[in-house]
C-alpha positions in Angstrom: 103.0 25.8 51.5 106.5 25.3 50.1 109.4 26.3 52.2 112.3 27.6 49.9 115.6 27.0 51.5 118.9 28.8 50.8 120.3 25.5 49.1 118.2 26.1 45.8 118.3 22.1 45.1 116.3 21.1 48.1 113.0 22.2 49.4 110.4 21.2 52.1 106.7 21.5 51.5 103.6 20.4 53.4 101.8 17.5 51.8 97.7 17.0 51.5 97.9 15.7 55.0 99.5 18.6 56.4 102.9 17.0 57.0 106.3 18.4 56.1 107.7 16.7 53.0 111.3 16.8 51.8 111.7 16.9 48.0 114.7 17.3 45.7 115.8 16.3 42.2 118.9 14.8 43.5 120.1 13.9 46.7 120.7 17.4 48.4 124.1 18.8 48.9 124.8 20.1 52.8 124.5 23.9 52.6 126.9 26.3 54.0 128.3 26.0 57.5 126.5 27.8 60.2 123.0 26.4 59.0 122.5 23.5 61.2 118.7 23.1 60.8 118.9 22.7 56.9 121.7 20.0 57.6 119.5 18.4 60.1 116.7 18.2 57.7 119.1 16.9 54.8 120.4 14.2 57.3 116.9 13.3 57.8 116.1 13.0 54.2 119.4 11.0 53.5 118.9 8.5 55.9 115.0 7.8 55.2 114.0 9.3 58.6 111.4 11.9 57.2 109.1 9.1 55.5 108.9 7.5 59.2 108.2 10.5 61.1 104.5 10.8 61.0 103.9 12.3 64.7 102.2 15.7 64.5 104.1 16.8 67.5 107.6 16.2 65.7 106.0 17.8 62.8 105.3 20.6 64.6 108.7 20.7 66.4 110.3 20.6 63.1 108.5 23.4 61.9 109.4 25.5 64.7 113.1 24.7 64.2 112.6 26.0 60.7 111.2 29.2 62.1 114.0 29.7 64.4 116.8 28.7 62.0 115.6 30.5 58.9 114.1 33.9 60.0 114.9 35.2 57.0 115.9 32.9 54.3 113.5 30.3 54.6 110.4 31.9 53.3 109.9 34.7 50.7 107.2 37.2 50.7 104.1 37.1 48.5 105.0 38.5 45.3 104.0 42.2 44.7 102.3 42.5 41.6 101.5 46.0 40.1 100.0 46.9 36.9 101.1 50.4 35.8 99.4 50.5 32.4 96.8 51.4 31.6 95.4 52.8 34.8 92.6 51.4 36.5 89.2 52.5 34.8 90.8 53.8 31.7 88.7 54.4 28.5 90.6 52.9 25.4 89.6 53.5 21.9 91.5 51.9 19.2 91.4 49.6 16.2 92.9 46.3 17.8 90.7 44.4 20.1 93.7 43.8 22.2 95.1 46.1 25.0 98.9 46.2 26.1 99.0 45.8 29.8 102.3 46.7 31.5 103.8 46.7 34.9 106.1 44.8 37.6 106.1 41.8 39.7 108.8 41.2 42.4 109.2 39.3 45.6 112.1 41.0 47.1 112.1 45.0 46.3 114.7 47.3 47.5 113.6 50.6 49.1 114.2 52.5 45.6 112.8 49.5 43.5 115.8 49.5 41.2 117.7 46.3 40.1 121.4 46.1 39.2 122.7 43.3 37.3 126.1 42.4 36.1 126.7 40.2 32.9 129.8 38.1 33.6 131.0 36.6 30.6 133.8 33.8 29.8 136.3 35.0 27.3 138.8 32.1 27.8 140.3 30.7 24.6 137.7 27.9 24.7 134.9 30.1 24.0 136.3 30.3 20.4 134.7 26.9 19.7 131.6 26.3 17.6 128.5 27.1 19.8 126.2 24.7 17.8 124.3 27.4 15.5 125.1 30.3 13.3 123.8 33.8 14.7 122.0 36.3 12.3 123.5 39.2 14.1 127.0 38.3 12.9 125.8 37.5 9.3 127.2 41.0 8.1 130.5 40.5 9.6 133.5 38.8 7.9 134.6 35.4 8.8 136.9 35.8 11.7 139.1 32.6 12.6 140.8 32.3 16.0 143.5 29.3 16.5 142.7 27.6 19.7 145.9 26.1 21.2 146.1 23.3 24.0 146.3 24.7 27.5 148.8 23.7 30.1 146.3 20.9 31.6 144.7 18.5 29.3 140.8 19.4 28.7 137.9 18.8 26.4 138.5 21.9 24.4 139.8 21.1 21.1 142.8 22.8 19.0 142.2 24.0 15.9 140.9 27.2 14.1 137.2 28.5 15.1 135.2 31.1 13.5 134.0 33.8 16.0 130.8 34.2 14.2 129.4 31.3 15.4 131.5 30.9 18.6 130.4 30.3 22.2 131.5 33.9 22.7 129.1 35.0 20.2 126.3 33.0 21.9 127.3 35.0 25.1 127.0 38.4 23.5 123.8 37.4 21.7 122.3 36.3 25.1 123.4 39.6 26.6 121.9 41.6 23.8 118.7 39.8 24.1 118.4 40.5 27.7 118.9 44.2 27.3 116.0 44.6 25.1 113.7 43.3 27.5 115.0 45.3 30.7 113.7 48.6 31.7 116.2 51.0 31.7 114.5 53.5 33.9 115.0 51.5 37.0 117.6 48.7 36.1 121.2 49.3 35.6 123.3 46.8 33.7 127.0 46.4 33.6 129.6 43.9 32.0 132.8 42.0 33.1 134.5 39.7 31.0 137.1 37.1 32.9 139.7 34.8 30.9 143.3 34.9 31.9 142.6 38.3 33.2 139.4 40.1 34.4 138.3 43.3 32.8 135.4 45.6 33.9 134.1 46.4 30.5 131.3 48.6 31.6 130.3 49.9 35.0 126.6 49.8 36.0 124.6 52.2 34.1 121.0 53.0 32.8 122.3 53.7 29.3 122.0 50.4 27.6 123.8 51.7 24.6 126.8 51.9 26.2 126.3 48.2 27.5 125.7 47.3 23.9 128.9 49.2 22.9 130.8 47.2 25.3 129.4 43.8 23.9 130.6 44.7 20.5 134.0 45.5 21.8 134.2 41.8 23.7 133.4 40.4 20.4 136.2 42.5 18.6 138.9 41.7 21.1 138.2 38.0 20.9 138.9 35.2 23.3 142.1 34.2 25.0 143.8 32.5 28.0 142.4 30.5 31.0 139.5 31.1 33.2 139.5 33.2 36.2 136.1 33.0 37.7 137.4 34.0 41.4 138.4 37.5 40.7 135.4 38.1 38.2 133.0 37.4 41.2 135.0 39.4 43.4 135.0 42.3 41.1 131.4 42.4 40.4 130.7 41.9 44.1 132.6 45.1 44.9 130.9 46.9 42.1 127.3 46.2 43.1 128.2 47.3 46.7 129.9 50.4 45.7 133.2 49.8 46.2 134.3 50.0 42.4 133.6 52.4 39.6 129.9 51.8 39.7 127.7 54.3 41.5 126.6 53.2 44.9 122.8 51.9 45.1 122.6 50.4 48.4 118.9 49.3 48.3 118.9 48.0 45.0 118.2 44.3 44.0 121.4 42.9 43.0 122.2 39.8 40.6 125.2 38.3 38.6 124.3 36.6 35.4 127.4 34.1 35.0 128.2 32.6 31.6 130.9 30.1 31.2 131.9 27.3 28.9 134.4 25.6 31.6 135.4 25.6 35.0 138.2 27.6 37.0 141.7 27.6 36.0 142.9 30.8 37.7 144.5 32.3 39.9 146.5 29.3 40.9 146.9 27.7 37.5 148.0 24.4 38.9 145.5 22.1 37.5 144.1 21.5 41.0 140.7 22.1 42.8 142.0 25.0 44.5 140.5 27.4 41.9 137.0 25.8 42.4 137.3 26.3 46.2 138.1 29.9 45.7 135.4 30.5 43.2 132.8 28.9 45.5 134.0 30.8 48.5 133.8 34.1 46.5 130.2 33.3 45.5 129.4 32.4 49.1 130.7 36.0 50.3 128.5 37.5 47.4 125.4 35.7 48.8 125.8 36.9 52.2 125.9 40.2 50.6 122.5 39.9 49.2 124.1 39.1 45.6 122.6 36.1 43.9 124.7 34.1 40.9 122.7 33.0 38.3 125.1 30.5 36.2 124.8 29.4 32.7 127.1 26.4 32.0 127.6 26.3 28.3 128.8 23.0 26.5 130.4 19.8 26.9 133.4 21.1 28.9 131.3 22.9 31.6 129.2 20.0 32.0 132.1 17.7 32.3 133.2 19.3 35.5 130.3 21.3 37.1 131.5 21.4 40.6 132.4 25.2 40.5 129.4 26.1 38.4 127.0 24.3 40.8 128.6 25.5 43.9 128.7 29.1 42.7 125.0 28.8 42.0 124.1 27.0 45.6 126.3 29.2 47.8 125.0 32.5 46.5 121.5 31.3 46.3 121.2 31.6 42.7 120.3 29.3 39.6 122.0 26.9 37.6 121.3 26.3 34.2 123.3 23.7 31.8 123.0 23.5 27.9 124.9 20.9 26.1 124.8 23.0 22.9 126.0 26.7 23.8 123.5 28.4 21.3 120.7 27.0 23.0 121.2 29.5 26.0 119.1 31.9 23.9 116.0 30.0 24.4 116.3 30.1 28.3 118.5 33.0 29.3 115.5 35.3 29.8 113.8 32.8 32.1 115.7 33.9 35.1 114.4 36.2 37.7 116.5 38.5 39.6 113.4 39.5 41.8 111.9 36.1 42.6 109.2 35.7 40.5 109.2 33.0 37.8 106.0 33.5 36.1 103.1 35.5 35.2 99.6 34.8 33.9 97.6 37.8 32.5 93.7 37.0 31.9 90.7 38.9 30.8 88.2 37.6 33.5 85.3 39.2 31.7 85.7 36.8 28.7 87.8 34.4 30.4 90.7 34.5 27.7 94.4 34.6 28.5 96.8 37.0 27.0 97.7 36.4 23.4 101.3 37.1 24.1 103.2 37.9 27.5 106.9 38.5 28.6 108.2 38.6 31.9 111.8 40.2 32.2 114.5 39.4 34.4 113.9 42.5 36.3 110.3 41.7 37.0 108.8 44.1 34.3 106.0 42.5 32.2 104.1 43.3 29.3 101.2 41.0 27.6 98.8 41.7 24.8 95.2 40.9 26.3 92.0 40.3 24.1 89.1 42.6 24.9 85.4 43.0 24.1 83.4 46.4 23.8 82.7 47.7 27.3 83.8 46.8 30.5 86.9 44.4 30.9 88.2 43.0 34.2 91.9 42.1 33.8 94.1 40.2 36.3 97.8 39.5 36.5 99.1 36.8 38.6 102.6 36.5 39.7 104.0 33.3 41.0 107.2 33.2 42.9 110.0 30.6 43.0 108.3 29.0 46.1 105.0 28.7 44.5 103.3 31.7 46.3 101.2 34.0 44.1 100.5 37.7 44.1 98.0 39.5 42.1 96.6 42.7 40.8 93.3 43.8 39.0 92.2 46.7 36.8 89.0 47.6 34.8 89.3 48.9 31.4 86.5 50.1 28.9 87.1 49.3 25.4 85.5 50.9 22.3 86.5 50.2 18.9 88.0 53.1 17.1 90.0 53.8 14.0 93.4 54.6 15.4 95.8 51.9 15.9 98.0 51.4 19.2 101.5 51.6 18.0 103.1 50.5 21.4 101.0 47.3 21.0 102.5 46.6 17.4 105.9 47.3 18.7 105.4 44.9 21.3 103.9 42.1 19.1 106.5 42.6 16.6 109.5 42.2 19.1 107.8 39.0 20.6 107.7 37.5 17.1 111.4 38.6 16.4 112.5 36.8 20.1 110.6 33.7 18.9 112.0 33.5 15.6 115.5 33.9 17.2 115.2 30.8 19.0 113.3 29.0 16.2 116.2 29.5 13.9 118.4 27.0 16.6 116.5 24.4 14.9 115.6 22.8 18.2 112.2 22.7 19.7 112.2 24.8 23.0 110.5 21.9 24.9 113.3 19.7 24.0 116.2 22.3 25.1 114.1 22.5 28.4 114.3 18.9 28.8 117.9 18.5 28.0 118.2 21.3 30.5 116.5 19.5 33.3 118.4 16.2 32.5 122.0 18.3 32.4 121.1 19.8 35.9 120.3 16.4 37.5 123.6 15.1 35.8 125.6 18.0 36.9 124.3 17.7 40.6 125.3 14.2 40.6 128.8 15.1 39.3 129.1 17.9 41.8 128.6 15.7 45.0 130.7 12.9 43.8 134.5 12.8 45.2 136.8 14.6 42.6 138.9 12.2 40.1 142.4 13.2 39.1 141.6 15.2 36.2 138.7 17.1 37.6 140.0 20.3 37.6 142.0 20.4 34.3 142.5 23.5 32.5 141.6 24.6 28.9 
């Protein structure tokens, strides 16, 4: 059994002997106030006390303490996996010996089953810098150079002339488009907010993804400028998700923010102090209390040089923190985030013990897979694994007969998967290497975020 605390960097599990064990990639950061149970556990861990407590009586007491302190936060329900297509008992006659399986997997589901996602894109001046790779989506566009000037406070961002076609801003936009191609527009709404010197609501929540794509295109045409106002970006997005802005109110939806930044907050105070980071973390904490997780993507050297705000935003909202040294690499990991608590799926034909040829789990929990089948009856199972290790499953039986017709939906799915893979391959970096870099960056960011701030910690672009 694994217990997931609100602090996403720490967890408690039971070992093979049934004892509680504390695990963390780095020393855990004490979570929000008013969670004494977590703080108590972290103190034990830091003092090395957990390893010396072998009393089953103490273990039981500690377990009860967790039950009392975290009745709603410590454990997630078992993932609910539902195969929606094809229906159980379906007769499938087609040329391809693969069947397209589709459905949804989620841990936390609103009453309506809907998901609301806001894309928060950093458009500060430093996002004009080179992302580390070119993007084919912008090949047809003319070169567009932006002059980047030094900011009020010293920083890592370099002054000079930069081509927006291969900029950090372009990486954010391509990542947003990549997500849109995988989400289910029937039950998922997407909105867009940009933050730089000012915060703009570019697109209220909508099921019309073409409107979202148009908003992303306009963001590119407008280009980057100014400082980094993370605080108001989180506040505006929170109001929109709670129905206090221009977006239609969906109280029972799952709500998440996907937060892209290449730096750290320098607004609204603009005084080069840690005040802006404190305000941003506080805004994220309030969002988390409202049931909104903020999943942070830290892009590039400047974001990694001072990760306190980014790590704090993810931690206090119950979201995730993903850091890439080369901003373009975000394309390889942006669709690995889950807004519904399910990290992965496995699809297998139990009749012939073969796994799916291709499978895809989207941020909103919808999945698709091409599963091999043989003539006759085929028992197909989908397993969904949550962040805490718990597993949900669903099973159907389909009867397959070879035929002359080809499944167009299957071909479209396989072609899309091929293109998504090519998009990552064009980055010129092995996905496994990107993932190793992310793990290393995460550990280093957590270490930095818990260290005392240096005089240059909250410098501006």
